[in-house]
Backbone as CSV, one residue per row, in Angstrom:
resi,resn,N_x,N_y,N_z,CA_x,CA_y,CA_z,C_x,C_y,C_z
1,MET,-60.910,84.576,-147.305,-60.480,84.579,-148.734,-61.377,83.441,-149.416
2,SER,-61.718,83.417,-150.634,-62.532,82.464,-151.259,-61.737,81.260,-151.809
3,LYS,-62.380,80.340,-152.300,-61.760,79.129,-152.802,-61.016,79.475,-154.060
4,ALA,-61.505,80.470,-154.800,-60.716,80.855,-156.004,-59.536,81.511,-155.642
5,ALA,-59.408,82.243,-154.619,-58.139,82.921,-154.105,-57.234,81.732,-153.685
6,ALA,-57.742,80.816,-153.017,-56.946,79.698,-152.545,-56.269,78.986,-153.828
7,VAL,-56.914,78.661,-154.720,-56.484,78.183,-155.847,-55.535,79.057,-156.631
8,ALA,-55.633,80.227,-156.793,-54.713,81.151,-157.377,-53.387,81.293,-156.495
9,GLY,-53.542,81.158,-155.234,-52.412,81.375,-154.188,-51.692,80.013,-154.292
10,SER,-52.387,78.855,-154.515,-51.594,77.605,-154.636,-50.814,77.527,-155.787
11,SER,-51.177,78.336,-156.869,-50.366,78.321,-158.088,-49.043,78.875,-157.924
12,VAL,-48.654,79.502,-156.742,-47.492,80.203,-156.642,-46.328,79.268,-156.956
13,ALA,-46.142,78.101,-156.376,-45.195,77.252,-156.429,-44.927,76.792,-157.947
14,ALA,-46.074,76.412,-158.660,-45.971,75.997,-160.103,-45.581,77.186,-160.899
15,LEU,-46.145,78.239,-160.721,-45.563,79.483,-161.497,-44.105,79.788,-161.142
16,SER,-43.672,79.606,-160.010,-42.235,79.851,-159.603,-41.301,78.784,-160.389
17,LEU,-41.814,77.543,-160.470,-41.010,76.594,-161.096,-40.903,76.820,-162.642
18,MET,-41.764,77.399,-163.258,-41.854,77.886,-164.575,-41.142,79.109,-164.816
19,GLY,-40.755,79.840,-163.706,-40.038,81.197,-164.041,-41.025,82.187,-164.407
20,ALA,-42.336,81.984,-163.923,-43.320,82.923,-164.359,-44.324,83.402,-163.183
21,LEU,-43.611,83.654,-162.033,-44.409,84.129,-160.989,-45.020,85.570,-161.212
22,SER,-44.424,86.245,-162.124,-45.000,87.658,-162.511,-46.261,87.549,-163.112
23,VAL,-46.795,86.344,-163.453,-48.123,86.092,-164.088,-49.133,86.125,-162.955
24,LEU,-48.807,85.950,-161.695,-49.744,85.778,-160.641,-50.718,87.164,-160.534
25,PRO,-50.125,88.263,-160.722,-50.992,89.506,-160.662,-52.129,89.356,-161.816
26,LEU,-51.705,88.861,-162.917,-52.769,88.836,-164.143,-53.719,87.788,-163.914
27,LEU,-53.434,86.639,-163.270,-54.137,85.579,-162.884,-55.208,86.021,-161.864
28,SER,-54.621,86.673,-160.823,-55.477,87.145,-159.793,-56.555,88.198,-160.148
29,GLY,-55.910,89.130,-161.104,-56.809,90.210,-161.515,-57.866,89.641,-162.475
30,LEU,-57.640,88.725,-163.323,-58.690,88.163,-164.146,-59.786,87.336,-163.297
31,CYS,-59.395,86.696,-162.325,-60.242,85.668,-161.667,-60.909,86.130,-160.341
32,LEU,-60.324,87.120,-159.612,-60.746,87.447,-158.458,-61.274,88.712,-158.131
33,ARG,-61.950,88.975,-157.003,-62.311,90.285,-156.624,-61.145,91.082,-156.121
34,VAL,-61.256,92.301,-156.191,-60.066,93.266,-155.841,-59.474,92.926,-154.496
35,ARG,-60.223,92.713,-153.530,-59.681,92.428,-152.201,-58.924,90.973,-152.176
36,ASP,-59.484,89.989,-152.860,-58.829,88.660,-152.973,-57.612,88.810,-153.979
37,ALA,-57.705,89.579,-154.947,-56.476,89.690,-155.800,-55.457,90.253,-155.216
38,LEU,-55.586,91.340,-154.453,-54.559,91.976,-153.660,-54.006,91.020,-152.639
39,GLY,-54.918,90.160,-151.848,-54.346,89.306,-150.852,-53.428,88.256,-151.525
40,THR,-53.923,87.673,-152.631,-53.226,86.717,-153.302,-51.909,87.156,-153.833
41,THR,-51.960,88.432,-154.360,-50.559,88.957,-154.947,-49.769,89.173,-153.696
42,LEU,-50.131,89.625,-152.545,-49.266,89.836,-151.468,-48.542,88.447,-150.922
43,PHE,-49.513,87.380,-151.053,-49.037,86.006,-150.753,-47.952,85.594,-151.718
44,GLY,-48.089,85.997,-152.952,-47.105,85.664,-154.028,-45.864,86.386,-153.858
45,ILE,-45.845,87.743,-153.248,-44.756,88.456,-153.041,-43.967,87.700,-151.902
46,ALA,-44.718,87.434,-150.717,-44.157,86.764,-149.765,-43.555,85.405,-149.930
47,SER,-44.278,84.630,-150.872,-43.695,83.352,-151.231,-42.412,83.588,-152.113
48,ALA,-42.295,84.533,-152.942,-41.068,84.908,-153.656,-39.951,85.149,-152.862
49,LEU,-40.188,85.856,-151.786,-39.101,86.110,-150.745,-38.710,84.869,-150.150
50,LEU,-39.615,83.945,-149.794,-39.247,82.526,-149.250,-38.589,81.764,-150.156
51,LEU,-38.974,81.766,-151.386,-38.431,80.991,-152.381,-36.894,81.408,-152.577
52,SER,-36.769,82.766,-152.551,-35.493,83.362,-152.731,-34.532,83.045,-151.509
53,TYR,-35.124,82.928,-150.447,-34.384,82.450,-149.254,-34.003,80.989,-149.317
54,CYS,-34.729,80.160,-150.040,-34.578,78.700,-150.193,-33.470,78.586,-151.358
55,GLY,-33.069,79.500,-151.998,-32.077,79.514,-153.120,-32.859,79.192,-154.420
56,MET,-34.119,79.489,-154.518,-34.936,79.363,-155.796,-35.214,80.649,-156.431
57,GLY,-34.374,81.702,-156.008,-34.679,83.094,-156.466,-34.599,83.078,-158.034
58,SER,-33.751,82.338,-158.579,-33.728,82.494,-160.081,-34.916,81.961,-160.814
59,PHE,-35.753,81.224,-160.049,-37.046,80.635,-160.634,-38.216,81.272,-160.362
60,THR,-38.082,82.478,-159.496,-39.323,83.198,-159.301,-39.767,84.124,-160.398
61,GLY,-38.998,84.521,-161.320,-39.471,85.247,-162.540,-39.961,86.590,-162.116
62,GLY,-40.001,87.452,-163.073,-40.648,88.576,-162.856,-39.765,89.796,-162.170
63,GLY,-38.413,89.251,-161.846,-37.438,90.235,-161.419,-37.821,90.861,-159.935
64,LEU,-38.610,90.071,-159.111,-38.890,90.614,-157.820,-37.682,90.635,-156.787
65,PHE,-37.186,89.527,-156.778,-35.974,89.370,-155.741,-34.818,89.088,-156.580
66,VAL,-33.623,89.291,-156.047,-32.341,89.164,-156.691,-32.026,87.630,-156.329
67,PRO,-31.753,86.736,-157.304,-31.291,85.518,-156.832,-29.946,85.351,-156.137
68,GLY,-29.838,84.480,-155.194,-28.597,84.268,-154.401,-28.160,85.436,-153.565
69,SER,-29.066,86.225,-153.282,-28.672,87.389,-152.394,-28.634,87.134,-150.974
70,LEU,-29.291,85.934,-150.717,-29.214,85.500,-149.242,-28.200,84.624,-148.966
71,ALA,-27.329,84.483,-149.936,-26.243,83.520,-149.711,-25.259,83.787,-148.572
72,GLY,-25.000,85.114,-148.358,-24.006,85.677,-147.479,-24.574,85.564,-146.018
73,GLY,-25.689,85.402,-145.851,-26.247,85.352,-144.494,-27.746,85.567,-144.655
74,VAL,-28.512,84.866,-143.803,-29.991,85.119,-143.862,-30.462,86.423,-143.516
75,GLU,-30.139,86.837,-142.421,-30.511,88.193,-141.841,-30.098,89.364,-142.733
76,GLN,-28.948,89.318,-143.147,-28.317,90.390,-143.809,-29.000,90.416,-145.326
77,GLY,-29.235,89.256,-145.866,-29.932,88.972,-147.157,-31.353,89.511,-147.208
78,VAL,-32.062,89.071,-146.184,-33.431,89.640,-146.139,-33.530,91.010,-145.887
79,ILE,-32.681,91.698,-144.963,-32.619,93.115,-144.864,-32.256,93.756,-146.154
80,ALA,-31.203,93.171,-146.850,-30.793,93.733,-148.120,-31.880,93.844,-149.174
81,GLN,-32.694,92.754,-149.265,-33.680,92.529,-150.200,-34.913,93.507,-149.842
82,LEU,-35.178,93.609,-148.581,-36.301,94.561,-148.276,-36.004,96.053,-148.113
83,SER,-34.664,96.366,-148.124,-34.303,97.782,-148.129,-33.998,98.097,-149.628
84,ASN,-34.055,97.331,-150.660,-33.813,97.568,-152.006,-34.979,98.200,-152.575
85,PRO,-34.842,99.549,-153.142,-36.082,100.187,-153.645,-36.683,99.411,-154.726
86,SER,-35.851,98.869,-155.653,-36.346,98.196,-156.840,-37.287,97.146,-156.419
87,VAL,-36.894,96.400,-155.395,-38.139,95.305,-154.917,-39.317,95.950,-154.597
88,TRP,-39.382,97.076,-153.926,-40.616,97.620,-153.533,-41.265,98.216,-154.844
89,VAL,-40.648,98.708,-155.877,-41.184,99.178,-156.981,-41.962,98.060,-157.742
90,VAL,-41.274,97.000,-157.842,-41.863,95.749,-158.654,-43.003,95.195,-157.803
91,GLY,-42.907,95.215,-156.505,-43.995,94.672,-155.627,-45.211,95.612,-155.682
92,ALA,-44.811,96.909,-155.741,-46.045,97.846,-155.948,-46.754,97.768,-157.351
93,SER,-45.853,97.328,-158.308,-46.501,97.194,-159.742,-47.262,95.923,-159.742
94,TRP,-46.913,94.973,-159.003,-47.740,93.703,-158.972,-49.113,93.891,-158.304
95,LEU,-48.961,94.712,-157.249,-50.221,95.075,-156.472,-51.123,95.947,-157.351
96,ALA,-50.504,96.930,-157.997,-51.333,97.728,-158.950,-51.919,97.133,-159.979
97,ALA,-51.249,96.221,-160.510,-51.730,95.309,-161.783,-52.838,94.543,-161.215
98,ALA,-52.684,93.727,-160.189,-53.845,92.954,-159.603,-54.992,93.795,-159.392
99,ALA,-54.891,94.957,-158.774,-55.947,95.682,-158.450,-56.610,96.264,-159.727
100,ALA,-55.877,96.817,-160.580,-56.515,97.319,-161.942,-57.171,96.219,-162.661
101,GLY,-56.585,95.116,-162.851,-57.112,94.001,-163.505,-58.429,93.456,-162.858
102,ALA,-58.511,93.467,-161.691,-59.575,92.908,-160.828,-60.729,93.882,-161.007
103,LEU,-60.397,95.221,-160.788,-61.390,96.153,-160.982,-62.043,96.154,-162.289
104,LEU,-61.379,96.223,-163.421,-62.039,96.316,-164.761,-62.527,94.918,-165.155
105,CYS,-61.982,93.849,-164.635,-62.717,92.417,-164.954,-63.865,92.334,-164.111
106,SER,-64.163,93.034,-163.056,-65.479,92.720,-162.212,-66.607,93.587,-162.828
107,ARG,-66.369,94.302,-163.887,-67.473,95.057,-164.503,-68.173,94.271,-165.458
108,GLY,-67.627,93.109,-165.781,-68.317,92.183,-166.827,-68.171,92.583,-168.226
109,GLY,-68.763,91.878,-169.069,-68.516,92.035,-170.474,-67.445,91.471,-171.094
110,ARG,-66.942,91.993,-172.223,-65.673,91.409,-172.845,-64.631,92.349,-173.024
111,ALA,-65.066,93.759,-173.300,-64.066,94.766,-173.647,-63.391,95.211,-172.379
112,LEU,-63.990,95.453,-171.360,-63.474,95.882,-169.908,-62.525,94.822,-169.443
113,PRO,-62.799,93.563,-169.462,-61.796,92.589,-169.069,-60.644,92.599,-169.895
114,ALA,-60.702,92.750,-171.125,-59.508,92.662,-172.127,-58.728,93.901,-171.799
115,LEU,-59.396,95.121,-171.641,-58.685,96.322,-171.306,-57.980,96.132,-169.906
116,GLY,-58.715,95.583,-168.981,-58.057,95.285,-167.552,-56.794,94.517,-167.710
117,MET,-56.732,93.441,-168.691,-55.631,92.624,-168.689,-54.479,93.427,-169.434
118,ALA,-54.906,94.198,-170.454,-53.844,94.913,-171.268,-53.108,96.020,-170.176
119,SER,-53.995,96.668,-169.427,-53.531,97.647,-168.626,-52.540,97.026,-167.412
120,SER,-53.042,95.855,-166.930,-52.229,95.188,-165.917,-50.944,94.868,-166.506
121,THR,-50.864,94.284,-167.778,-49.593,93.946,-168.570,-48.746,95.135,-168.500
122,ALA,-49.328,96.377,-168.914,-48.509,97.621,-169.042,-47.951,98.093,-167.750
123,ILE,-48.835,97.960,-166.675,-48.283,98.314,-165.353,-47.136,97.393,-164.830
124,LEU,-47.077,96.074,-165.141,-46.077,95.080,-164.901,-44.781,95.449,-165.635
125,VAL,-44.914,95.675,-166.861,-43.817,96.119,-167.778,-43.296,97.420,-167.206
126,PHE,-44.094,98.297,-166.823,-43.612,99.581,-166.258,-42.885,99.346,-164.934
127,GLY,-43.237,98.486,-164.285,-42.587,98.126,-162.845,-41.176,97.414,-163.209
128,LEU,-41.137,96.722,-164.122,-39.811,96.098,-164.568,-38.848,97.125,-164.975
129,MET,-39.330,98.061,-165.840,-38.695,99.189,-166.475,-38.185,100.058,-165.274
130,ALA,-38.889,100.375,-164.419,-38.618,101.240,-163.224,-37.454,100.490,-162.327
131,ARG,-37.663,99.235,-162.156,-36.513,98.594,-161.672,-35.255,98.586,-162.233
132,ALA,-35.270,98.434,-163.628,-34.097,98.520,-164.374,-33.449,99.994,-164.191
133,PHE,-34.254,100.989,-164.242,-33.819,102.325,-164.034,-33.260,102.538,-162.733
134,ILE,-33.721,102.053,-161.517,-33.141,102.268,-160.374,-31.937,101.572,-160.196
135,GLU,-31.889,100.292,-160.706,-30.657,99.454,-160.486,-29.432,99.958,-161.335
136,SER,-29.825,100.665,-162.497,-28.691,101.071,-163.411,-28.179,102.336,-163.002
137,GLY,-28.565,102.894,-161.823,-28.122,104.235,-161.344,-28.679,105.354,-162.108
138,LEU,-30.068,105.088,-162.486,-30.818,106.152,-163.244,-30.366,106.382,-164.634
139,ALA,-29.891,105.317,-165.184,-29.259,105.574,-166.526,-30.037,104.879,-167.626
140,SER,-30.680,103.668,-167.477,-31.318,102.858,-168.404,-32.645,102.385,-167.938
141,TRP,-33.555,102.300,-168.953,-34.955,101.832,-168.603,-35.088,100.507,-169.273
142,VAL,-34.048,99.860,-169.566,-34.174,98.456,-170.331,-34.152,97.386,-169.395
143,PRO,-35.051,96.716,-169.192,-35.238,95.584,-168.219,-34.591,94.257,-168.791
144,ASP,-34.554,93.195,-168.125,-34.231,91.885,-168.520,-35.278,91.412,-169.660
145,PRO,-34.847,91.145,-170.941,-35.596,90.697,-171.916,-36.427,89.367,-171.412
146,ALA,-35.969,88.468,-170.688,-36.684,87.364,-170.251,-37.928,87.723,-169.240
147,ASP,-37.598,88.645,-168.550,-38.926,89.034,-167.639,-39.794,89.830,-168.414
148,ILE,-39.425,90.509,-169.292,-40.478,91.330,-170.271,-41.201,90.216,-171.017
149,ALA,-40.514,89.356,-171.671,-41.207,88.382,-172.518,-42.303,87.476,-171.796
150,VAL,-41.922,87.060,-170.617,-42.896,86.357,-169.732,-44.130,87.223,-169.480
151,VAL,-44.026,88.537,-169.109,-45.120,89.312,-168.764,-45.849,89.670,-170.135
152,VAL,-45.286,89.976,-171.253,-45.941,90.427,-172.414,-46.756,89.070,-172.982
153,VAL,-46.050,88.062,-172.965,-46.707,86.841,-173.617,-47.984,86.482,-172.845
154,PHE,-47.763,86.351,-171.565,-48.988,85.854,-170.719,-49.949,87.055,-170.656
155,GLY,-49.386,88.271,-170.762,-50.515,89.472,-170.771,-51.339,89.407,-171.919
156,LEU,-50.717,89.273,-173.162,-51.485,89.140,-174.362,-52.437,87.911,-174.249
157,ALA,-51.923,86.861,-173.803,-52.825,85.650,-173.664,-54.025,85.936,-172.798
158,ALA,-53.825,86.568,-171.684,-54.843,86.976,-170.666,-55.802,87.868,-171.348
159,ALA,-55.283,88.833,-171.998,-56.146,89.892,-172.830,-57.078,89.148,-173.862
160,GLY,-56.363,88.285,-174.668,-57.138,87.575,-175.656,-58.207,86.671,-174.995
161,ILE,-57.887,85.955,-173.838,-58.873,85.089,-173.235,-60.054,85.855,-172.605
162,ALA,-59.723,87.120,-171.980,-60.648,88.005,-171.463,-61.642,88.498,-172.776
163,ALA,-60.935,88.916,-173.744,-61.677,89.459,-175.022,-62.659,88.338,-175.541
164,TRP,-62.044,87.158,-175.506,-63.007,86.092,-176.203,-63.971,85.608,-175.223
165,LEU,-63.683,85.207,-173.980,-64.559,84.612,-173.094,-65.127,85.585,-172.120
166,GLY,-64.588,86.705,-171.836,-64.907,87.495,-170.724,-64.504,87.168,-169.449
167,ALA,-64.722,87.836,-168.521,-63.955,87.418,-167.127,-64.937,86.423,-166.516
168,PRO,-64.191,85.564,-165.728,-65.044,84.400,-164.938,-65.944,85.383,-163.960
169,VAL,-67.015,84.572,-163.421,-67.938,85.009,-162.466,-67.241,85.178,-161.201
170,ARG,-67.228,86.409,-160.590,-66.490,86.692,-159.246,-67.016,85.639,-158.248
171,SER,-66.218,85.502,-157.330,-66.508,84.574,-156.280,-67.408,85.121,-155.234
172,ASN,-67.610,86.363,-155.185,-68.621,87.048,-154.264,-69.932,86.732,-154.689
173,SER,-70.210,86.582,-155.912,-71.530,86.223,-156.413,-71.977,84.793,-156.183
174,LEU,-71.007,83.998,-155.748,-71.261,82.565,-155.718,-71.534,82.306,-154.200
175,ARG,-71.244,83.305,-153.410,-71.393,82.993,-152.022,-72.936,83.229,-151.622
176,THR,-73.422,82.468,-150.644,-74.843,82.505,-150.263,-74.830,82.781,-148.841
177,SER,-75.637,83.803,-148.441,-75.675,84.111,-146.947,-76.854,83.222,-146.467
178,PRO,-76.858,83.060,-145.118,-77.800,82.247,-144.485,-79.233,82.592,-144.604
179,GLY,-79.485,83.729,-144.907,-80.942,84.329,-145.120,-81.431,83.865,-146.592
180,ARG,-80.380,83.593,-147.313,-80.839,83.208,-148.881,-80.971,81.772,-148.906
181,LEU,-80.656,80.999,-147.978,-80.774,79.595,-148.071,-82.199,79.083,-148.247
182,GLY,-82.971,79.815,-147.508,-84.560,79.482,-147.684,-85.066,79.795,-149.180
183,GLN,-84.418,80.630,-149.936,-84.916,81.005,-151.204,-84.432,79.999,-152.359
184,ILE,-83.506,79.202,-152.002,-83.122,78.317,-152.968,-84.064,77.061,-153.172
185,SER,-84.515,76.785,-154.337,-85.481,75.809,-154.360,-84.734,74.436,-154.072
186,SER,-85.647,73.568,-153.517,-84.959,72.167,-153.229,-85.718,71.137,-153.862
187,GLU,-85.952,71.274,-155.138,-86.673,70.190,-155.738,-85.878,68.948,-155.817
188,GLY,-86.430,67.932,-155.580,-85.760,66.534,-155.552,-85.001,66.163,-154.307
189,TYR,-84.983,67.204,-153.333,-84.396,66.861,-152.077,-85.331,66.784,-150.922
190,THR,-85.283,65.960,-150.024,-86.097,65.784,-148.954,-85.287,66.075,-147.641
191,ARG,-86.010,66.576,-146.680,-85.422,66.727,-145.448,-85.463,65.392,-144.556
192,ASP,-84.332,65.246,-143.749,-84.571,64.164,-142.938,-84.925,64.562,-141.594
């Protein structure tokens, strides 16, 4: 993983404390290559499970894990969380949003990154709606308004930033292979 992926992954705790961990797929999609965005999002999902285990489930945001569900016993709680289909739906939407955002943002320009962030936001909203549909016994598509608000506000902000500034340079273009080191000019530097 790149340094940018490490920075995005380290934001998990801060986003969790703000109740906005569902912003991680948007952040990953905007700033990272597809592979790194998926890895960072998987790290965020695993971190959300651990934070839920520590009793911070209500701070994870994005409706991934149900808070307090591990209070009855660790093993039973983890099994209950991982066997819940709504958790898998939201987790899949996080991965799909990160991949779609990273794919469209990697093309450059300003329009495609803005479209990537808008489509990632739509994918995250659909994941929350699917979770509400599953948890309501297939009766209602209406998710928790706080979760939707976090995703929509940060999604619109990410789309606006992408339209205004474009996507950041991808980390793979910053890497230098050993064969290319000789091509880099060394003006002002002397060898010892």
